[in-house]
Structure formats: C-alpha cells, structure tokens
MMTF fields as JSON, N, C-alpha, C and O atoms, coordinates in Angstrom:
{
  "mmtfVersion": "1.0.0",
  "mmtfProducer": "UNKNOWN",
  "numBonds": 363,
  "numAtoms": 364,
  "numGroups": 91,
  "numChains": 1,
  "numModels": 1,
  "chainsPerModel": [1],
  "groupsPerChain": [91],
  "chainIdList": ["A"],
  "bondAtomList": [4, 2, 8, 6, 12, 10, 16, 14, 20, 18, 24, 22, 28, 26, 32, 30, 36, 34, 40, 38, 44, 42, 48, 46, 52, 50, 56, 54, 60, 58, 64, 62, 68, 66, 72, 70, 76, 74, 80, 78, 84, 82, 88, 86, 92, 90, 96, 94, 100, 98, 104, 102, 108, 106, 112, 110, 116, 114, 120, 118, 124, 122, 128, 126, 132, 130, 136, 134, 140, 138, 144, 142, 148, 146, 152, 150, 156, 154, 160, 158, 164, 162, 168, 166, 172, 170, 176, 174, 180, 178, 184, 182, 188, 186, 192, 190, 196, 194, 200, 198, 204, 202, 208, 206, 212, 210, 216, 214, 220, 218, 224, 222, 228, 226, 232, 230, 236, 234, 240, 238, 244, 242, 248, 246, 252, 250, 256, 254, 260, 258, 264, 262, 268, 266, 272, 270, 276, 274, 280, 278, 284, 282, 288, 286, 292, 290, 296, 294, 300, 298, 304, 302, 308, 306, 312, 310, 316, 314, 320, 318, 324, 322, 328, 326, 332, 330, 336, 334, 340, 338, 344, 342, 348, 346, 352, 350, 356, 354, 360, 358],
  "bondOrderList": [1, 1, 1, 1, 1, 1, 1, 1, 1, 1, 1, 1, 1, 1, 1, 1, 1, 1, 1, 1, 1, 1, 1, 1, 1, 1, 1, 1, 1, 1, 1, 1, 1, 1, 1, 1, 1, 1, 1, 1, 1, 1, 1, 1, 1, 1, 1, 1, 1, 1, 1, 1, 1, 1, 1, 1, 1, 1, 1, 1, 1, 1, 1, 1, 1, 1, 1, 1, 1, 1, 1, 1, 1, 1, 1, 1, 1, 1, 1, 1, 1, 1, 1, 1, 1, 1, 1, 1, 1, 1],
  "groupList": [{"groupName": "MET", "atomNameList": ["N", "CA", "C", "O"], "elementList": ["N", "C", "C", "O"], "formalChargeList": [0, 0, 0, 0], "bondAtomList": [1, 0, 2, 1, 3, 2], "bondOrderList": [1, 1, 2], "singleLetterCode": "M", "chemCompType": "L-PEPTIDE LINKING"}, {"groupName": "ARG", "atomNameList": ["N", "CA", "C", "O"], "elementList": ["N", "C", "C", "O"], "formalChargeList": [0, 0, 0, 0], "bondAtomList": [1, 0, 2, 1, 3, 2], "bondOrderList": [1, 1, 2], "singleLetterCode": "R", "chemCompType": "L-PEPTIDE LINKING"}, {"groupName": "PHE", "atomNameList": ["N", "CA", "C", "O"], "elementList": ["N", "C", "C", "O"], "formalChargeList": [0, 0, 0, 0], "bondAtomList": [1, 0, 2, 1, 3, 2], "bondOrderList": [1, 1, 2], "singleLetterCode": "F", "chemCompType": "L-PEPTIDE LINKING"}, {"groupName": "VAL", "atomNameList": ["N", "CA", "C", "O"], "elementList": ["N", "C", "C", "O"], "formalChargeList": [0, 0, 0, 0], "bondAtomList": [1, 0, 2, 1, 3, 2], "bondOrderList": [1, 1, 2], "singleLetterCode": "V", "chemCompType": "L-PEPTIDE LINKING"}, {"groupName": "HIS", "atomNameList": ["N", "CA", "C", "O"], "elementList": ["N", "C", "C", "O"], "formalChargeList": [0, 0, 0, 0], "bondAtomList": [1, 0, 2, 1, 3, 2], "bondOrderList": [1, 1, 2], "singleLetterCode": "H", "chemCompType": "L-PEPTIDE LINKING"}, {"groupName": "LYS", "atomNameList": ["N", "CA", "C", "O"], "elementList": ["N", "C", "C", "O"], "formalChargeList": [0, 0, 0, 0], "bondAtomList": [1, 0, 2, 1, 3, 2], "bondOrderList": [1, 1, 2], "singleLetterCode": "K", "chemCompType": "L-PEPTIDE LINKING"}, {"groupName": "THR", "atomNameList": ["N", "CA", "C", "O"], "elementList": ["N", "C", "C", "O"], "formalChargeList": [0, 0, 0, 0], "bondAtomList": [1, 0, 2, 1, 3, 2], "bondOrderList": [1, 1, 2], "singleLetterCode": "T", "chemCompType": "L-PEPTIDE LINKING"}, {"groupName": "ASN", "atomNameList": ["N", "CA", "C", "O"], "elementList": ["N", "C", "C", "O"], "formalChargeList": [0, 0, 0, 0], "bondAtomList": [1, 0, 2, 1, 3, 2], "bondOrderList": [1, 1, 2], "singleLetterCode": "N", "chemCompType": "L-PEPTIDE LINKING"}, {"groupName": "SER", "atomNameList": ["N", "CA", "C", "O"], "elementList": ["N", "C", "C", "O"], "formalChargeList": [0, 0, 0, 0], "bondAtomList": [1, 0, 2, 1, 3, 2], "bondOrderList": [1, 1, 2], "singleLetterCode": "S", "chemCompType": "L-PEPTIDE LINKING"}, {"groupName": "GLU", "atomNameList": ["N", "CA", "C", "O"], "elementList": ["N", "C", "C", "O"], "formalChargeList": [0, 0, 0, 0], "bondAtomList": [1, 0, 2, 1, 3, 2], "bondOrderList": [1, 1, 2], "singleLetterCode": "E", "chemCompType": "L-PEPTIDE LINKING"}, {"groupName": "LEU", "atomNameList": ["N", "CA", "C", "O"], "elementList": ["N", "C", "C", "O"], "formalChargeList": [0, 0, 0, 0], "bondAtomList": [1, 0, 2, 1, 3, 2], "bondOrderList": [1, 1, 2], "singleLetterCode": "L", "chemCompType": "L-PEPTIDE LINKING"}, {"groupName": "ALA", "atomNameList": ["N", "CA", "C", "O"], "elementList": ["N", "C", "C", "O"], "formalChargeList": [0, 0, 0, 0], "bondAtomList": [1, 0, 2, 1, 3, 2], "bondOrderList": [1, 1, 2], "singleLetterCode": "A", "chemCompType": "L-PEPTIDE LINKING"}, {"groupName": "ASP", "atomNameList": ["N", "CA", "C", "O"], "elementList": ["N", "C", "C", "O"], "formalChargeList": [0, 0, 0, 0], "bondAtomList": [1, 0, 2, 1, 3, 2], "bondOrderList": [1, 1, 2], "singleLetterCode": "D", "chemCompType": "L-PEPTIDE LINKING"}, {"groupName": "PRO", "atomNameList": ["N", "CA", "C", "O"], "elementList": ["N", "C", "C", "O"], "formalChargeList": [0, 0, 0, 0], "bondAtomList": [1, 0, 2, 1, 3, 2], "bondOrderList": [1, 1, 2], "singleLetterCode": "P", "chemCompType": "L-PEPTIDE LINKING"}, {"groupName": "GLY", "atomNameList": ["N", "CA", "C", "O"], "elementList": ["N", "C", "C", "O"], "formalChargeList": [0, 0, 0, 0], "bondAtomList": [1, 0, 2, 1, 3, 2], "bondOrderList": [1, 1, 2], "singleLetterCode": "G", "chemCompType": "PEPTIDE LINKING"}, {"groupName": "ILE", "atomNameList": ["N", "CA", "C", "O"], "elementList": ["N", "C", "C", "O"], "formalChargeList": [0, 0, 0, 0], "bondAtomList": [1, 0, 2, 1, 3, 2], "bondOrderList": [1, 1, 2], "singleLetterCode": "I", "chemCompType": "L-PEPTIDE LINKING"}, {"groupName": "TRP", "atomNameList": ["N", "CA", "C", "O"], "elementList": ["N", "C", "C", "O"], "formalChargeList": [0, 0, 0, 0], "bondAtomList": [1, 0, 2, 1, 3, 2], "bondOrderList": [1, 1, 2], "singleLetterCode": "W", "chemCompType": "L-PEPTIDE LINKING"}, {"groupName": "GLN", "atomNameList": ["N", "CA", "C", "O"], "elementList": ["N", "C", "C", "O"], "formalChargeList": [0, 0, 0, 0], "bondAtomList": [1, 0, 2, 1, 3, 2], "bondOrderList": [1, 1, 2], "singleLetterCode": "Q", "chemCompType": "L-PEPTIDE LINKING"}, {"groupName": "TYR", "atomNameList": ["N", "CA", "C", "O"], "elementList": ["N", "C", "C", "O"], "formalChargeList": [0, 0, 0, 0], "bondAtomList": [1, 0, 2, 1, 3, 2], "bondOrderList": [1, 1, 2], "singleLetterCode": "Y", "chemCompType": "L-PEPTIDE LINKING"}],
  "groupTypeList": [0, 1, 2, 1, 3, 4, 3, 5, 6, 7, 1, 8, 9, 6, 1, 10, 3, 11, 9, 11, 12, 12, 6, 10, 6, 10, 2, 3, 11, 11, 11, 13, 3, 5, 14, 5, 11, 7, 1, 9, 15, 3, 5, 16, 10, 11, 5, 5, 10, 14, 5, 11, 8, 8, 17, 3, 1, 15, 3, 11, 14, 3, 18, 8, 7, 8, 5, 15, 15, 9, 3, 15, 14, 3, 14, 5, 9, 9, 11, 11, 9, 10, 10, 14, 3, 12, 13, 7, 8, 2, 14],
  "groupIdList": [1, 2, 3, 4, 5, 6, 7, 8, 9, 10, 11, 12, 13, 14, 15, 16, 17, 18, 19, 20, 21, 22, 23, 24, 25, 26, 27, 28, 29, 30, 31, 32, 33, 34, 35, 36, 37, 38, 39, 40, 41, 42, 43, 44, 45, 46, 47, 48, 49, 50, 51, 52, 53, 54, 55, 56, 57, 58, 59, 60, 61, 62, 63, 64, 65, 66, 67, 68, 69, 70, 71, 72, 73, 74, 75, 76, 77, 78, 79, 80, 81, 82, 83, 84, 85, 86, 87, 88, 89, 90, 91],
  "secStructList": [7, 3, 3, 3, 3, 3, 3, 3, 7, 1, 7, 1, 1, 7, 3, 3, 3, 3, 7, 6, 6, 1, 7, 3, 3, 3, 3, 7, 1, 1, 7, 1, 1, 6, 6, 2, 2, 2, 2, 2, 2, 2, 2, 2, 2, 2, 2, 2, 2, 6, 7, 7, 4, 4, 4, 3, 3, 3, 3, 3, 7, 6, 6, 1, 1, 3, 3, 3, 3, 3, 3, 6, 6, 7, 7, 2, 2, 2, 2, 2, 2, 2, 2, 6, 1, 7, 4, 4, 4, 4, 7],
  "xCoordList": [0.837, 0.0, 0.888, 1.905, 0.493, 1.207, 0.236, -0.94, 0.757, -0.054, 0.837, 2.034, 0.23, 0.952, 0.691, -0.431, 1.739, 1.605, 2.32, 3.312, 1.805, 2.465, 3.124, 2.461, 4.413, 5.173, 5.489, 5.905, 5.283, 5.667, 6.574, 6.158, 7.811, 8.814, 8.929, 8.277, 9.778, 10.041, 8.783, 8.592, 7.936, 6.7, 6.907, 7.929, 5.967, 6.105, 6.0, 6.575, 5.269, 5.123, 4.881, 4.498, 5.113, 4.845, 3.422, 3.052, 2.623, 1.229, 0.728, 1.245, -0.281, -0.877, -2.267, -3.05, -2.567, -3.865, -4.469, -3.802, -5.726, -6.461, -7.152, -7.981, -6.816, -7.394, -8.808, -9.215, -9.544, -10.927, -11.024, -12.038, -9.985, -10.005, -9.438, -9.08, -9.353, -8.862, -7.379, -6.933, -6.604, -5.16, -4.617, -5.266, -3.44, -2.828, -1.656, -0.811, -1.61, -0.49, 0.175, -0.476, 1.481, 2.248, 3.128, 4.062, 2.821, 3.621, 4.731, 4.462, 5.976, 7.123, 7.936, 8.254, 8.264, 9.018, 10.461, 11.06, 11.021, 12.423, 12.634, 11.714, 13.858, 14.244, 14.638, 15.093, 14.465, 14.828, 16.331, 16.738, 17.131, 18.579, 19.186, 18.927, 19.995, 20.712, 19.776, 20.151, 18.571, 17.638, 16.913, 16.213, 17.064, 16.414, 14.898, 14.279, 14.295, 12.831, 12.365, 11.364, 13.076, 12.691, 12.791, 11.918, 13.838, 13.969, 12.851, 12.325, 12.49, 11.391, 10.07, 9.272, 9.839, 8.613, 8.516, 7.482, 9.579, 9.583, 9.397, 8.589, 10.131, 10.056, 8.659, 8.101, 8.097, 6.787, 5.695, 4.865, 5.694, 4.677, 4.798, 3.785, 6.012, 6.215, 5.647, 4.981, 5.909, 5.401, 3.881, 3.25, 3.28, 1.82, 1.134, 0.05, 1.773, 1.17, 1.571, 1.104, 2.425, 2.847, 3.713, 3.639, 4.527, 5.403, 6.853, 7.154, 7.744, 9.172, 9.499, 8.837, 10.504, 10.913, 11.291, 11.158, 11.756, 12.124, 10.903, 11.056, 9.7, 8.481, 7.848, 6.812, 8.465, 7.979, 9.107, 10.229, 8.805, 9.851, 9.263, 8.099, 10.099, 9.732, 10.173, 11.369, 9.206, 9.536, 9.661, 10.202, 9.173, 9.315, 9.253, 8.52, 10.03, 9.989, 10.935, 10.663, 12.041, 12.999, 13.463, 13.668, 13.629, 14.106, 12.99, 13.263, 11.747, 10.599, 9.688, 9.808, 8.78, 7.799, 6.55, 5.638, 6.503, 5.444, 6.072, 6.949, 5.627, 6.256, 5.238, 4.056, 5.72, 4.916, 5.534, 6.721, 4.7, 5.128, 4.592, 3.445, 5.434, 5.0, 5.102, 6.118, 4.026, 4.001, 3.668, 2.655, 4.516, 4.326, 3.533, 3.824, 2.535, 1.794, 0.659, 0.256, 0.136, -1.001, -1.939, -1.484, -3.232, -4.225, -4.736, -4.454, -5.491, -6.031, -6.887, -6.717, -7.795, -8.725, -7.988, -8.255, -7.063, -6.298, -5.435, -5.385, -4.758, -3.909, -4.737, -4.326, -5.896, -6.761, -7.181, -7.182, -7.536, -7.949, -6.79, -6.97, -5.607, -4.453, -3.957, -3.458, -4.096, -3.629, -4.717, -4.434, -5.956, -7.05, -7.496, -7.855, -7.472, -7.907, -8.938, -9.134, -9.582, -10.573, -9.833, -8.835, -10.299, -9.652, -9.571, -8.675, -10.5, -10.474, -9.261, -8.921, -8.619, -7.444, -6.25, -5.303, -6.312, -5.209, -5.322, -4.487, -6.343, -6.485, -7.053, -7.203],
  "yCoordList": [-1.17, 0.0, 1.241, 1.29, 2.238, 3.513, 4.645, 4.6, 5.655, 6.825, 8.051, 7.945, 9.214, 10.486, 11.156, 11.142, 11.741, 12.517, 13.853, 13.958, 14.854, 16.149, 16.166, 15.929, 16.443, 16.347, 17.726, 18.632, 17.863, 19.078, 18.634, 17.872, 19.112, 18.663, 19.604, 20.645, 19.201, 19.971, 20.232, 21.341, 19.245, 19.357, 18.727, 18.083, 18.902, 18.381, 16.855, 16.223, 16.273, 14.815, 14.378, 15.178, 13.096, 12.545, 12.009, 11.185, 12.492, 12.047, 12.283, 13.136, 11.52, 11.612, 12.213, 11.828, 13.166, 13.837, 13.774, 14.09, 13.368, 13.408, 14.762, 15.092, 15.533, 16.869, 16.757, 15.683, 17.844, 17.865, 17.489, 16.94, 17.778, 17.451, 16.06, 15.77, 15.194, 13.82, 13.703, 12.642, 14.764, 14.632, 14.256, 14.497, 13.674, 13.262, 14.178, 14.446, 14.656, 15.459, 14.689, 14.273, 14.509, 13.811, 14.823, 15.376, 15.056, 15.944, 15.09, 14.062, 15.514, 14.71, 15.467, 16.643, 14.786, 15.415, 15.703, 16.648, 14.925, 15.075, 16.247, 16.692, 16.729, 17.814, 17.229, 16.088, 18.005, 17.513, 17.671, 18.309, 17.088, 17.204, 15.816, 14.94, 15.621, 14.349, 13.139, 12.079, 13.29, 12.171, 11.784, 10.772, 12.57, 12.22, 12.152, 11.22, 13.117, 13.124, 11.922, 11.294, 11.596, 10.439, 9.141, 8.28, 9.001, 7.799, 7.726, 6.649, 8.877, 8.929, 8.522, 7.805, 8.973, 8.63, 7.121, 6.521, 6.515, 5.071, 4.3, 3.374, 4.673, 3.988, 4.118, 3.134, 5.319, 5.563, 4.791, 4.136, 4.868, 4.152, 2.642, 1.958, 2.117, 0.683, 0.232, -0.8, 1.001, 0.65, 0.691, -0.237, 1.761, 1.899, 0.799, 0.341, 0.377, -0.615, -2.046, -2.99, -2.218, -3.56, -4.244, -5.461, -3.478, -4.003, -3.741, -2.908, -4.454, -4.185, -2.908, -2.588, -2.191, -0.966, -1.238, -0.357, -2.44, -2.79, -2.899, -2.937, -2.949, -3.037, -1.667, -1.569, -0.622, 0.746, 1.544, 1.552, 2.214, 3.034, 4.25, 4.269, 5.257, 6.477, 6.281, 6.199, 6.204, 5.929, 7.195, 7.15, 8.312, 9.6, 10.72, 10.639, 11.76, 12.925, 12.875, 13.486, 12.159, 12.041, 13.415, 13.623, 14.353, 15.698, 16.74, 17.94, 16.292, 17.178, 17.013, 16.043, 17.962, 17.791, 17.063, 16.806, 16.731, 15.897, 14.553, 14.486, 13.5, 12.195, 11.138, 11.23, 10.14, 8.956, 7.816, 7.512, 7.2, 6.116, 4.801, 4.719, 3.773, 2.436, 1.528, 1.499, 0.791, -0.169, -1.524, -1.681, -2.489, -3.84, -4.669, -4.662, -5.376, -6.31, -5.727, -6.307, -4.585, -3.995, -3.372, -2.784, -3.504, -2.915, -1.59, -1.202, -0.896, 0.42, 0.381, 1.206, -0.562, -0.64, -0.9, -0.255, -1.849, -2.18, -0.998, -0.668, -0.361, 0.788, 1.926, 2.561, 2.186, 3.264, 3.008, 3.924, 1.775, 1.431, 1.59, 2.159, 1.097, 1.169, 2.599, 2.94, 3.434, 4.816, 5.788, 6.953, 5.31, 6.145, 7.214, 8.322, 6.88, 7.828, 7.166, 5.952, 7.967, 7.484, 6.783, 7.312, 5.604, 4.9, 5.749, 5.542, 6.701, 7.549, 8.481, 9.033, 8.654, 9.516, 8.942, 9.658, 7.637, 6.986, 7.077, 6.529, 7.761, 7.977, 6.847, 6.953],
  "zCoordList": [0.0, 0.0, 0.0, 0.692, -0.782, -0.812, -0.491, -0.85, 0.192, 0.481, 0.617, 0.884, 0.427, 0.491, 1.836, 2.342, 2.405, 3.63, 3.462, 2.742, 4.13, 4.22, 5.595, 6.604, 5.639, 6.883, 7.447, 6.724, 8.751, 9.481, 10.619, 11.491, 10.608, 11.574, 12.773, 12.84, 13.709, 14.936, 15.752, 16.251, 15.893, 16.678, 18.049, 18.287, 18.934, 20.295, 20.356, 21.242, 19.415, 19.372, 17.935, 17.082, 17.685, 16.36, 16.355, 17.192, 15.391, 15.289, 13.872, 13.152, 13.484, 12.159, 12.28, 13.149, 11.393, 11.414, 10.014, 9.029, 9.933, 8.668, 8.591, 9.439, 7.589, 7.417, 6.843, 6.398, 6.851, 6.367, 4.892, 4.459, 4.121, 2.691, 2.395, 1.253, 3.421, 3.323, 3.002, 2.566, 3.206, 3.103, 4.478, 5.497, 4.501, 5.75, 6.074, 5.22, 7.31, 7.784, 8.915, 9.873, 8.784, 9.804, 10.527, 9.946, 11.793, 12.626, 13.225, 13.847, 13.04, 13.453, 14.505, 14.327, 15.594, 16.676, 16.275, 16.789, 15.383, 14.998, 14.049, 13.362, 14.03, 13.121, 11.768, 11.695, 10.695, 9.362, 9.094, 8.123, 9.96, 9.858, 9.735, 10.559, 8.698, 8.484, 8.516, 9.018, 7.987, 7.872, 9.15, 9.176, 10.213, 11.486, 11.36, 11.873, 10.689, 10.544, 9.727, 10.072, 8.652, 7.838, 8.641, 8.538, 9.428, 10.265, 11.298, 11.578, 11.862, 12.83, 12.173, 12.777, 10.951, 10.224, 10.034, 10.327, 9.547, 9.295, 10.598, 10.662, 11.621, 12.915, 13.524, 14.008, 13.502, 14.096, 13.365, 13.995, 12.025, 11.248, 11.434, 11.577, 11.435, 11.622, 12.968, 13.051, 14.008, 15.338, 15.373, 15.88, 14.839, 14.839, 14.036, 14.398, 12.939, 12.049, 12.397, 11.759, 13.395, 13.798, 12.759, 12.588, 12.071, 11.022, 11.381, 12.236, 10.722, 10.877, 10.108, 9.121, 10.553, 9.866, 8.414, 7.565, 8.125, 6.753, 5.833, 4.612, 6.403, 5.614, 5.366, 4.709, 5.886, 5.701, 5.072, 5.577, 3.97, 3.351, 2.666, 2.267, 2.543, 1.836, 0.398, 0.118, -0.524, -1.922, -2.761, -3.866, -2.256, -2.957, -1.929, -0.943, -2.173, -1.313, -0.132, 0.901, -0.263, 0.833, 1.315, 2.511, 0.376, 0.728, 0.709, 0.696, 0.708, 0.601, 1.81, 2.558, 1.999, 3.072, 2.585, 3.371, 1.308, 0.746, 0.38, -0.482, 1.028, 0.858, 0.456, 0.787, -0.26, -0.551, 0.249, 0.126, 1.066, 1.959, 1.411, 0.971, 1.442, 1.057, 2.279, 2.972, 2.522, 3.62, 3.02, 2.338, 3.276, 2.745, 3.75, 4.946, 3.252, 4.084, 4.898, 5.907, 4.471, 5.171, 4.131, 3.15, 4.35, 3.455, 3.976, 5.11, 3.136, 3.492, 4.748, 5.647, 4.811, 5.942, 7.253, 8.266, 7.219, 8.424, 8.86, 10.044, 7.907, 8.223, 8.803, 9.774, 8.216, 8.703, 10.141, 10.964, 10.444, 11.8, 12.783, 13.86, 12.426, 13.321, 13.527, 14.599, 12.497, 12.58, 13.039, 13.321, 13.113, 13.588, 12.609, 13.01, 11.309, 10.285, 9.369, 9.414, 8.553, 7.587, 6.442, 5.953, 6.002, 4.894, 3.608, 2.79, 3.429, 2.25, 2.228, 1.182, 3.363, 3.44, 2.673, 2.349, 2.389, 1.678, 0.17, -0.549, -0.316, -1.757, -2.539, -3.756]
}
C-alpha cells in the first residue's frame, strides 16, 4: 500500500492527522537534519502498524515535506484502523 503525507517537523510529538479534505499530515518530533525526521517517520509508522521498519519506506519525497510512503503487508482498511484515520485519506 502507498499513500501520500504532508510532513511538518520539529513538533512536540509525532502524530498523524487526517485533514478535512482527506489529506494526511504527519507531525514529526524530529528535526529535518541528516535524515532524522525520515527515520522517525519510518520507525513511528512501523510501530503503529505492527510491522518491521524494513516493511515501511519512503519511496518519494525524501528531501521534501510531501512524501509517498509504502508499507508492505497492510491494506487500506487495516492501516486506517491502526492509525485512527478514515480509509479515504489513503487515496
């Protein structure tokens, strides 16, 4: 499964929010320095989805605040339930 997120770094905590227009915003506690924010994104999503970090990767937007995330072995419905968002947010 792949989905797009808009990332905002240097926040108080890492959390995912589904916006009113069904886009996903990921607030990340880490700073965007030397890949720290990207590592935090992968680690956080893997933990929330019950997957190994090797099953979660950023396939586009490594240097951007708009990223496409790929998660292996999880469907839209399951991911939406585990992340607490509407399945329509995944596009």
